[in-house]
N, C-alpha and C positions, 0 to 999 in steps of 0.2 A: 349205600354208604355203610361200612361196617362199624361196629362198636357204637359208642355214644355219639349221636349226631351233634354237630356244632350248635344247633338250635337248642337242643336239650341241655347241653352244658351251659350255654349262655343263660337259659331260663332259670337254671338252678342258682346261678350266682347273682343275677340281677334281672329276674324275669319281668318284673313290672316295667322297668325302664325300657327293656328290649321291646316288649309288646307295644308300649306307648309310642316309641319312636317309629316302629314299623307301621303301626296303625296310622300315625300322622303322615307317613310317607305315602301310604296306600290310599289316603283320603278317607279314612275311617276314624270315628271317635272324635270328631271336631278338629280336623286338620287345620293347622294355622298357616302353613306355608303354601302359597298358591303357585301353580305352574305358570310359565311365561305365556301360555296360550289360554289364559283365563277368559271365559265367555263374558259377553257384555252384561247378561242378566246377573251373573255372579258379581261382577264389578259393581253394579248398582247397589246390590244388597250390602256388599262390603263397605261401600262408600257411606251408606246410612249408618252402619255400625261404627265406622271409624269416626264419623263426625260426633257421635255420642261420647267419644273419648277425647273430646276437645282438640281434635286435629282436623285441619282442612283436608279436602280430598287429595290435594297435591302432596301435602306432607305425609299423609297416610300411605301413599303409593311410592314414596321415596325408598329406593333400594338400599338397605344397609349392608347386605352381603348376598353373594350369589354362590350357590353350591351346586355344581353340575348344572341341571336345567331348572333349578328351583331358586326363587328369589325370597329372601327374608326382608320384609319391608318394615318401615317405621311403624306402620299400623299393626303389623303382626307383633312386633316387639312391645308396643304399647298395650296391646290386648293381653299379652303374657303378664305384664306388670299388673294390669287391672284385675286379673284373676287371683292375684295374691292377696292375703290379708294385709291390713295396713302396716302391721309391725314388720312383716317380711319385706314389704315394699320399701321400708325405710333403709334397708341394707343396700339399696341400689340408687342412692341419691347422687353419688359421685361418679365421675367418668370411669374410674378404674373398675369399680364394681359392675357398672353397666357393660363395659367391654368384656369382663369376665363372663357375665351372663350370656352375652351374644356369642362368645366363643363356645360356651357349653351347648348352645342351640346349634351352632355350626357342626360341632362334633356329633350331636345326635343325628343331624341330617346326613352327615357323611356315613355314619354307621348304618342308618336306615337304607340309604341308596345301595350300599354294598350288600346288606342283608337281602334286599329284594333281588339284586343281581345274582346272588348265590341261591335264590329260591327258598330262603327261609320263610318267606310269607306263605308258602304252601305247606309248611310243616303242620301236622295235626295239632300239636301242642299250641302253636302260635294261633292257629285258627280258633281253637277253643277259647284261648284268652281273649281274642278279638270279639268272639261271640259274647263273652262275659261282659266286656266293655259296652257292647251294643245293648245287652240286656239292661245293664244299669242305667244307660242313657234313656231307654224307653220307659223304665219304671220311674225314673226321676221326672220325666216329662209329665207323666200321669199324676205324680204327687204334687205338682204345682198348684192344683186346685184344692188340695186338702188343707184344712185349717191348721194353723200353728197352735201350740198349747194355749197361748195367750188369747187367741181369737175364739176359743170354744165358749159357747154361751154359759153364763153362770148357772142357769136353770139346769142345764145338762150335767154340769159338774155336781151340783147338789143332789140331783136325782141319783147319780152314780154312787155318791157317798151313802145315801139312805139305803140303797139296794145292796151294798157290799160292806155293811157294818163289820162283819166278821173279819174281813181282810185287814181292818185297821184296829183290831183288838190285840193288845200285847199281853201275853200270858204271864203268870208268875214265873220269875226266873230265880235260880239259886246258884250261888257261887260255892264251888267245891274246893276243899283242900284235901290232900290225900297222902298217906304213907303207902308207897308202892313196893311190893316185895315179890320175889320169884317163887317162893315155896309157901304152900298153904299152912303147913305146920308152923313155920316161922311167923307167918302173918298172925295166926291165932295167939301165939306166944306174945308178940308185940302188942296185940289188941288188949290182952289182959293187963299189960302194963299201962297202956294208955287210959283204960277205964279206971285206974286207981289214982291217977294224978289230976292236978287242977288244970282244966282246959278253959281258956286257950293259953294261959301263961306258959305252960310247959310244952305246948304243941310244937313250936319251932325247933326246940332242941331235939325232940323225938324224931322229927322229920330228918334233921341233919344227921342224926345218929343211925337211923335204920333204913330210910327210903333209898331205893336204887335210882330214883328219879330226882337228881339233885342239880339240874341245870341252873346256873346263876343263883344257887341257893344263898350264897353270901351277899348277894346284891339286893335282896328283898327283906322287908321287915319280918321279924320272927312270926308275927301273927298271920302273915301271908305265905309262910313256907309251905311248899307242896301245892301251891295254887294251880288248879286246872281250869279256872275261869267260870263263866256263867253258862248254865244249861237250861233248856226249856223242859217242860214236863214231857214224859215219854209219849203221851198221846198227841203232842203237838206235831203237826205235819209240815210246817213251813220250813224252807231250806235253812240249814245251819252249817257254819264252818267249823263247829266244834269237833275235835277229834276224840272226845271222851267216849269210851265204850258205852254202848246202849245200856248194858246191865248196871253200870256205875251211875249213869244218868237217871235211870229209874229208881235206883236204891236211895239216892240222896233225898228223894221226896218222901221217904219213910221217916226222916228225921223231923221232929216237931219244932224244935227251937234252935235259933242261931247260937252257935257256940257249943252245940252238943255233937257227940260222936255216935255214929251208927253202931249198934251193939253186935254186929256180925261182920265177918269178912266177906267182901264181894269178889267173886271170880269174874274178871273181865274177859271179853271176847278175844283180847290180845294175849291171853294165857297168864296174865299177871294177877296178883291178889292185892286188893285195895282196902285200906282202912280209911273211912270217910269222916270228914268234919264239915258240918254246914257252917260256912263262914259268913254268908250274907244272903239275903233274899229281897227281891223287889216285888211289890204287890202287882196284880194284874191291873191294866188300865185300858180305857177306850180312847184312842186318839181322836182329837176334835177335828171339825171340818177345817178350821184355820190351819191346823198342822198338816193336813193331808191334801188340801186343795191343789197345790202345785203338783204333787205326785199324781193326783187323779187327772189333771189336765194333760200331763205327759203320757199317761196310760191311754187316755182317750184318743190323743193324737196318733199314737202308735197303732191303736186299733183301726182308726180310719185309714191309715196308710196301708195296713195289711189288707183291709177290705178293698181299697182302691187297686192294689196289686192283683188281688184275686179277680176283680172285675176285668182288669186289663187282660189277664191270661184267658179268662172265659171268652171274652170277645174275640181274641186272636184264635182260639180254638175253632170258632165258627168260620173265621176267614181262612185258616190253614188247618184242615182236618188232621187229627192225630190218630194214628193207628199203633196200638201197643201189642207186641207179640210176647205174651207172658210165658208161653212154652219155650221160646228161644231164650228168654231171660233166665228161666230156671236151669238152663244148661250151662250157664256161665260158671266157670270154675275159678275160685279165688284161692291163690296159694298163700297160706299163712306163713309168716316168718318162723324160722326154727328157734326154739327157746335157747 
């Protein structure tokens, strides 16, 4: 087939739904709709599951719709509702909404049957998505035995807190205000004026007069004009969303007192020149166990999940030997997009 294959086009527009409906049709990833030739063993398992959903066996096998050679039963429909969260389920209390949901499932089945008839199920992209669904199902199965954050023993949480004190230390932070200029000569001239006036009372007017960075300047108090927000010390390595140039961040820690201006111009990595005012600072503090216990529980639970996933993969490597050809991998050519 020349050009963009139908499957590729469909995956780009609504790939997840396409793969799910195709997986459901092919019996992969927890297929809900059963064929009319369902085996007796499968029927017994389904009966047990349906009864747990408050339906009798007869009710669960009642056919709501037939699409080609597939039946959509009351049990299937009830299971679909059971998998929703309770707030979503409330949307289907009335007959009109339930009919709309059933119609959606019929459309999915129609598309799935036609997709399989056209051979889309053999498309490499679809196969890869199906493998991803199967991967997630396998990992989820293994994770059932891992502890939830709430179930992690208190002693383990406290031990983690004691061993990772540094992770819960908050450094001193400083709030910067700045007059930003394009030229160094102009910046030095403005700095000489700044050092001669009363700060911070005159700061806001100076920012509004000289700074090229005036976004929303009329909407903030004068004493916060030119605000660049809080920054960590330059040696701090924890992730930060601050866009303040590193040179500016380091320079503000040269200022001793709040309300004072740095006596030199700072050349930022962005090519601009900064006159800096220390607007506020918060002292360093160590977060308490009470403040961090919930975070630690979540972190430990995530670590246990990752460990379980790794264990699953290692066991499967023993069952299905893996051979890697690094020489062939090194010959793969990746075309970079043109600038």
